[in-house]
N, C-alpha and C positions, 0 to 999 in steps of 0.2 A: 391597198386599203382604200376604200371609197371615201368620198367626202362626208357622206352621212355617218359612216362608222367612226371617222375621226371626230366629227362633231359630237357623237354620242359619248365617246370616251372622254372628251373634254368636259362634257356636261356632268359625267359621273365624278370626275376629279373635283369639279367645282362643288358638287353636293357633299362629297366626302370631306372636303377641307373647310367648308363654310361654317362649321360649328365652332371654330376657334375665333371668338370675338374678343380681340384685345383692343383697347383704346388708350390713347396717350393720357398720362396722368402726371401732375407735378410731383417733384421729389418729396415735398413735405406732406403730401397726401397719401403716401405709401404707408400701409399698416401691416402689422403682423398678421399672418395667415393669408395675405394676398398672393395670388398667382401672377407673377410679373415676368416680363421679357425685357432685359436690359441691353441696350446697345452701348458699348463702351467707346471711348474716344479713339481707341486703337482700331476700331472697326469690328471687334469681336462681339458676339451675341451670347448672352447667358439667360437661361430660363429656369425658374424654380419658384418655390414657395418661401415667402419672407418669414424668417424666424426671429430676426431682430432688425428693427428700423431705427437707426440713430441719426442725429443731425449731421454726422460726418461720414457715415458709411452704412451699407446695407448688407446683411448676411442672408444668404439663400440656402435652401435645402432642396435636394433633388433625389428622389427615390430613397428618402430617409437618411441621406448623407449630407452633412453640412458642408457647403462650399466655402472657399476663402472669401472673407469680407471684401466688398467692392467699395473703395473710397468714393466719396461723392464727386471729387474732382475728376475722376476717371469715367464718369457716367455722362454719356451724350444725351440719351433719351430713355424713357421708361414707358412701356405700355402694360396695361393691367387687364386681366379678365374681371368681369363684373363681380365684385365681392358679395359674399353671402353672409348674413348675420343670423344669430339666434334671437329669441325674444328679449334678451337682455343686452342687445347691441354688441355681443361678442362675436368675433369673426369665426367662420367655419371654413377650414382649409379644404382644398380640393382632394387632398389625401384622405381626410376624414370622410368626405362625401363618397369617394371611391370605395372605401372600406365598408360603407353601409349600403352601397348601391348594388342591387341585384340586376340580372339580365332578363327577368321574366317578361316584362312588357316588350323589350326589344325583340325577343324571340317570337312572341305571339304576334306582334305587329309585322315582323319581317315575313314570317310564313304566310299569314293571312293576307297581308297587303301585297306580297309578291305574287301569290296565286291569283288574286283579283286583278292585279296589273297585267299579268300574262293573258288572262281571259279578255280584258279590255283591248289589249294590243292585238290579240288574235282576231277579234271581231273587227277592229278598225283596219287591220291588214287585209282581211278577207274582202271587205268592201272596196278597199283601194285596188287590190290586185285584180278584181273582176273588171275594172275599167281599163286595164292595161292589156295590150296585146302581146307584150314581151316582158320577160323578167318578173312575171307575176309572183312566182314562187320565191324569188329573192326578196321582193318587197314584203311579202307576207312574213317570211322568216325574220327579216330585219326589224319590221315593225313590232312583231311579237316579242323578240328578244330585247329590243331597246326599251319597250314599255315595261317589260318585266324587270329589267335591271334598274332603270330609273325609279320605278314604283317601289321596288324593294328597298333601295337606298333611302328614299323619302320616308317610308313607313318605319324602317329601322331607326332612323334619326328621331322620329316622333316617339317611338317606344323608349329610346334611351333618354329622351327629355323627360318622359313621365317617370322612368326609373330614378332619374336624378331628383326630381321634385319629391318623390316619395322618400328618398334617402335623407333629403334635407329636413323633411317633416319628422322623420324618425329621430334624427339628431336633436332637433329643437325640443321635441317632447321629452327625450331622455334627459337633456340638460335642465329642462323645467322641473321634472320630477326630482332630479338630484339637488337642484337649487332649493326646492321646497323643503326637502329633508334637511339640508344644511341650515336653513333659516328657522326651522321649528326649534323651540326651546322648551325646557321643562316648565310646566305650569301654564303653557299657552297651547290651546288646541289649534290644529292647522286650519280649521274653518274660521278662525279669527276670534272666537270666543275665549274667555278666560276660564281656567279650570277652578275647581273648588279650593285648591291649594293657594292659588293667586289671590282669590277673594278673601281667604282667611288671613293672609299676610297683610293685605290692605286694611282689613278690619282691625287687626292688632295695632297697626301703625296709627290709625285714627283714634283708637282707644287711648293709646299712650299720649297722643297730642291733647286729648280732652283732659286727661288727668293732670298733665303739666299746666294747662290753662287754669284748672280749678285750684291747683296748688298756688299758682301765682296770685289769683284773686284772693285766696285765703290769707296769704301773707300781706297783701295790700290792706285788708280789713284790720289785721292785727297791728299794722304799722302805718297808720294814716299819715 
């Protein structure tokens, strides 16, 4: 295996694993629905979604299965994936995002970007191989293949990122619609205006208040 091939493989691994962005977070900032990675005092590592964050322990879920609670005293450090919230500051879990996320953009970007990268690599390899007296074919093949692989990985990652953003927006919109339906009450239109029934009730209450005031005034005249 040549040095260039080893370097290409290392670069591919770096691109493939670079999307997992976990950052250190204090214990008390961990929230429900967070995706966290916990390093225990014993040296073991546990990763999952927080289903319960308490002052004395944290309970995680992985693939829909709740794990045993981890006492705070047994936790050495916690890293967290950047949390995602809806319009009401409620957390959106990675599992919920994954269930709403499609692969449409990842496939489109992967095929289109891969083909474009192969073409660019072939062109660059052709130019480079012409200046070499030996191993021109190897350089051409390596440049074309390497450009195609790296380009495909990059474009697939870009497509996945777009699929993820679209899934988050779908969840936010669905929650907003559901919240609007829950907040709407009889007699109140969702556009913020009051219905005729509400206006009638208020008019009736004002009428009763006026009658009560008139009655009190009449009694005052009779009994000065």
